[in-house]
C-alpha positions as CSV (number, residue, x, y, z in Angstrom):
1,M,-2.9,-1.7,-26.1
2,T,0.1,-1.0,-23.9
3,V,-1.7,1.5,-21.7
4,L,-4.5,-1.1,-21.2
5,L,-2.0,-3.6,-20.1
6,Y,-0.6,-1.2,-17.5
7,V,-4.1,-0.4,-16.3
8,F,-4.9,-4.1,-16.0
9,L,-1.6,-4.7,-14.1
10,A,-2.3,-1.8,-11.7
11,F,-5.8,-3.1,-11.1
12,L,-4.5,-6.6,-10.5
13,N,-1.8,-5.3,-8.2
14,G,-4.5,-3.5,-6.2
15,A,-6.4,-6.8,-5.8
16,V,-3.2,-8.6,-4.7
17,I,-2.5,-5.8,-2.2
18,G,-6.0,-6.1,-0.8
19,T,-5.6,-9.8,-0.4
20,S,-2.2,-9.4,1.1
21,R,-3.6,-6.9,3.7
22,A,-6.4,-9.3,4.6
23,L,-3.9,-12.2,5.1
24,N,-1.5,-10.1,7.0
25,G,-4.3,-8.8,9.2
26,R,-5.3,-12.3,10.1
27,L,-1.8,-13.3,10.7
28,S,-1.3,-10.2,12.9
29,S,-4.3,-11.2,15.0
30,A,-2.8,-14.6,15.5
31,I,0.9,-13.8,16.2
32,G,1.1,-10.0,16.4
33,P,1.8,-7.2,13.9
34,F,5.6,-7.2,14.0
35,K,5.9,-11.0,13.7
36,A,3.4,-10.9,10.8
37,S,5.5,-8.2,9.1
38,L,8.6,-10.2,9.7
39,W,7.1,-13.3,8.0
40,N,5.8,-11.2,5.2
41,H,9.3,-9.9,4.4
42,V,11.1,-13.2,4.9
43,V,8.8,-14.9,2.5
44,G,9.0,-12.0,0.1
45,F,12.8,-12.0,0.2
46,V,13.0,-15.7,-0.5
47,F,10.5,-15.4,-3.4
48,L,12.3,-12.4,-5.0
49,S,15.7,-14.1,-4.5
50,V,14.6,-17.2,-6.2
51,A,12.9,-15.2,-9.0
52,L,16.2,-13.2,-9.6
53,V,18.3,-16.4,-9.7
54,V,15.9,-18.1,-12.1
55,L,15.7,-15.1,-14.3
56,G,19.5,-14.8,-14.3
57,Q,19.4,-11.2,-13.0
58,W,21.2,-11.7,-9.7
59,E,24.2,-9.3,-9.3
60,W,26.3,-9.6,-6.2
61,G,28.5,-6.6,-6.9
62,A,25.7,-4.2,-7.9
63,S,25.9,-0.8,-6.3
64,V,22.7,0.1,-4.5
65,P,21.7,3.8,-4.1
66,W,21.0,4.9,-0.5
67,A,17.4,5.6,-1.3
68,A,16.8,1.8,-1.9
69,Y,17.5,1.2,1.8
70,L,15.2,4.0,2.8
71,G,12.5,2.5,0.5
72,G,13.0,-0.9,2.2
73,F,12.6,0.7,5.6
74,F,9.4,2.5,4.6
75,G,8.1,-0.7,3.0
76,A,8.7,-2.7,6.2
77,L,7.1,0.1,8.3
78,F,4.1,0.1,5.9
79,V,3.5,-3.6,6.3
80,A,4.0,-3.5,10.1
81,V,1.6,-0.6,10.5
82,N,-1.0,-2.1,8.1
83,S,-0.8,-5.4,10.1
84,Y,-1.5,-3.5,13.3
85,V,-4.2,-1.3,12.0
86,F,-6.1,-3.6,9.6
87,P,-7.7,-5.9,12.2
88,R,-8.7,-2.9,14.3
89,L,-10.3,-0.8,11.6
90,G,-11.6,-3.4,9.2
91,A,-10.8,-3.9,5.5
92,M,-12.8,-1.0,4.0
93,Q,-11.7,1.6,6.5
94,A,-8.1,0.7,6.5
95,A,-8.0,0.5,2.7
96,L,-9.7,3.9,2.3
97,L,-7.3,5.6,4.7
98,V,-4.2,4.0,3.1
99,I,-5.4,4.9,-0.4
100,S,-6.2,8.5,0.6
101,G,-2.8,8.9,2.2
102,Q,-1.2,7.5,-1.0
103,M,-3.2,9.9,-3.2
104,I,-2.4,13.0,-1.2
105,A,1.3,12.1,-1.1
106,A,1.3,11.4,-4.8
107,V,-0.3,14.7,-5.6
108,L,2.1,16.6,-3.4
109,T,5.1,14.6,-4.8
110,D,4.1,15.3,-8.4
111,W,3.6,19.0,-7.4
112,Q,7.1,19.2,-5.8
113,A,8.8,17.2,-8.6
114,G,7.0,18.9,-11.5
115,G,6.8,22.4,-10.1
116,E,3.2,22.7,-11.3
117,S,0.1,23.1,-9.1
118,P,-2.2,20.1,-8.9
119,T,-4.9,20.1,-11.5
120,G,-8.5,20.5,-10.4
121,L,-9.3,17.0,-11.5
122,R,-6.6,15.6,-9.2
123,C,-7.8,17.7,-6.3
124,L,-11.4,16.5,-7.0
125,G,-10.2,12.9,-6.9
126,V,-8.6,13.4,-3.5
127,A,-11.7,15.2,-2.3
128,V,-13.9,12.3,-3.4
129,V,-11.8,9.7,-1.6
130,L,-11.8,11.9,1.6
131,L,-15.6,12.3,1.2
132,G,-15.9,8.5,1.0
133,I,-13.9,8.2,4.2
134,Y,-16.1,10.8,6.0
135,L,-19.3,9.1,4.7
136,S,-18.2,5.6,5.8
137,Q,-17.4,7.0,9.2
138,T,-20.8,8.8,9.7
139,R,-22.8,5.9,8.2
140,G,-20.9,3.4,10.4
141,R,-21.7,5.3,13.6
142,K,-25.4,5.6,12.7
143,E,-25.6,1.8,12.0
144,D,-23.7,1.1,15.3
145,R,-26.4,3.1,17.3
146,K,-29.3,1.0,15.9
């Protein structure tokens, strides 16, 4: 049952991310990608701060590892780039490219961290996503010519 809960949460998180990208894309078209990213992070910071205070888990003196700052930088960069790219490529294309980049990075990270070569099934998963991107590109061009 626990694994199903994690699968459900991951699926739900994907739906929330998709919705967030769409909203940030619209906001980006209205006010610009960097302002959209700033608002995304300001609202997120306020939400998480309130959640930590309410849950009683706020710690002022907590030591923060340096990687946390790097993760914050990459998170802000991700939102800013997504806000810029999303309105220009469309929802499907942007999502496929982001997911394929995440899959390739995950396979390479697991390979480096675990020291084992990626399994054939993982490589097939990456290939299927890349094939989907290729097919969506070629199909989109054919439909544009009509």
